[in-house]
C-alpha positions in Angstrom: 0.1 0.0 -0.1 1.1 3.5 -0.6 0.4 6.6 1.3 1.5 10.1 0.9 0.4 13.1 3.5 1.7 16.5 4.5 1.7 17.5 8.0 1.7 21.5 8.5 3.2 22.2 12.0 1.8 25.5 12.9 3.1 27.7 15.6 6.4 26.0 15.4 8.3 28.6 17.4 5.9 28.1 20.3 6.4 24.5 20.6 7.8 23.1 23.7 10.6 20.5 24.0 8.0 17.7 24.4 7.2 15.6 21.3 4.3 16.4 19.2 2.5 14.2 16.7 0.8 14.7 13.4 -2.8 13.6 12.8 -3.2 9.8 12.5 -3.7 8.8 8.8 -4.7 5.3 7.6 -3.3 3.0 4.9 -5.4 -0.1 4.8 -5.5 -1.5 8.3 -2.4 0.4 9.6 -2.4 3.8 11.2 0.7 6.1 10.8 1.8 9.2 12.3 4.8 11.4 12.5 6.5 12.1 15.8 8.4 15.3 15.9 10.9 16.5 18.6 11.0 20.3 17.7 14.3 20.8 19.9 15.8 17.5 19.0 16.3 14.3 21.0 19.4 12.4 22.2 22.5 13.3 20.2 20.3 15.9 18.1 19.2 17.7 21.3 19.2 21.5 20.7 21.0 21.2 17.5 18.6 19.3 15.1 14.9 18.3 14.6 14.3 14.7 15.4 11.4 13.1 13.6 10.1 9.5 13.2 7.4 7.7 11.5 5.2 5.7 13.9 3.1 2.7 13.0 0.1 2.6 15.5 -2.0 -0.2 17.0 0.1 -2.8 15.2 -1.7 -6.3 15.6 0.5 -7.8 12.8 4.0 -6.9 11.9 4.4 -4.7 8.7 7.4 -3.8 6.6 7.7 -0.4 4.9 10.0 2.0 3.2 9.6 5.6 3.7 10.8 9.1 3.4 10.3 12.3 5.5 10.7 15.4 3.5 11.2 18.7 5.3 9.6 21.0 2.5 11.5 24.2 1.5 8.6 26.4 1.0 10.7 29.0 -1.1 12.2 26.3 -3.2 11.0 22.8 -3.3 14.2 21.5 -4.9 16.0 22.6 -1.8 13.8 20.5 0.5 15.6 18.0 2.9 14.6 14.3 2.0 15.5 11.6 4.6 14.7 8.0 3.0 14.6 5.0 5.1 16.2 2.6 4.6 18.9 4.5 2.9 19.4 1.9 0.2 17.1 2.2 -2.7 17.0 -1.6 -3.6 13.7 -3.5 -3.3 15.2 -6.5 -1.8 13.2 -8.0 1.1 16.2 -7.5 3.5 15.9 -3.7 2.7 12.6 -3.2 4.2 11.9 -1.9 7.8 10.0 -3.9 10.2 7.2 -2.1 12.1 5.9 -4.3 14.9 5.3 -4.3 18.7 8.4 -3.1 20.4 9.8 -1.5 17.4 7.0 0.7 15.9 8.9 3.8 14.8 11.9 4.6 12.6 13.7 7.9 12.2 16.7 10.1 13.0 17.9 12.1 15.9 19.5 14.6 13.6 17.0 15.3 10.6 17.8 18.8 10.0 19.8 21.3 11.8 17.6 23.8 13.8 19.8 26.7 12.6 18.6 25.9 9.1 14.9 25.6 10.1 15.0 29.0 12.1 16.8 30.8 9.3 14.0 32.7 7.3 16.2 32.9 4.1 16.3 28.9 4.2 12.7 28.7 3.5 11.7 25.8 5.8 9.6 28.0 8.3 7.2 30.3 6.6 4.5 32.1 8.7 5.7 29.9 11.6 4.7 26.8 9.7 6.9 23.8 9.1 5.8 21.3 6.6 6.9 17.6 6.8 5.8 15.4 4.0 5.6 11.6 4.5 5.7 9.1 1.7 5.1 5.4 2.8 5.2 2.0 0.9 4.1 -0.8 3.0 3.3 -4.5 2.9 1.7 -7.0 5.0 3.4 -9.9 6.7 1.4 -12.4 4.7 2.7 -11.0 1.4 6.3 -11.2 2.9 5.8 -14.7 3.7 4.7 -15.5 0.1 7.7 -13.7 -1.4 10.0 -15.7 0.8 8.2 -18.9 -0.2 8.5 -18.0 -3.9 12.3 -17.5 -3.6 12.6 -20.7 -1.6 10.7 -22.6 -4.4 12.7 -20.9 -7.2 16.2 -22.0 -5.4 14.8 -25.5 -5.0 13.8 -26.0 -8.6 17.3 -24.5 -9.6 18.9 -27.1 -7.2 16.8 -29.8 -8.7 18.1 -29.0 -12.2 21.8 -28.7 -11.1 22.7 -32.3 -12.1 21.1 -31.9 -15.6 22.8 -28.7 -16.2 26.1 -30.1 -15.0 25.6 -33.1 -17.3 24.7 -30.8 -20.3 27.8 -28.6 -19.6 30.0 -31.7 -19.6 28.6 -32.8 -23.0 29.2 -29.5 -24.5 32.7 -29.1 -23.2 
């Protein structure tokens, strides 16, 4: 399932250090939201925005790839995009698990606060920051089917190995 949504974080300069949350949006049976630490968290505290995508009410594990974009409102080409995972391959191992006990992914250091607060940088216009989330997710059942398909493919290839070896010998 694919989902894209924008969160307009209004009155940004008045936000406390406590985390704030986007409205919840749904893609199929999964609820998503962005959690933002306006003054940073952990090693990004007081220097960077910290932001995370959170899967809510996870009854079953899901895998997802996503990006969080800090929209430059003066020049969209200058927006800061953080993609997760960083690799762009569609291999099963490249997907992130969202499940009980690990329901959010993100970075402590998303974008420097000095850039956010600098009016010439274009991230904060009329005291509003825009964060865009793009999410591609898949259900656990689909993941199992992909893994079973790969196991079947490998098994078929192994069954054909003796015939392939005989043919190679014959042609040599």
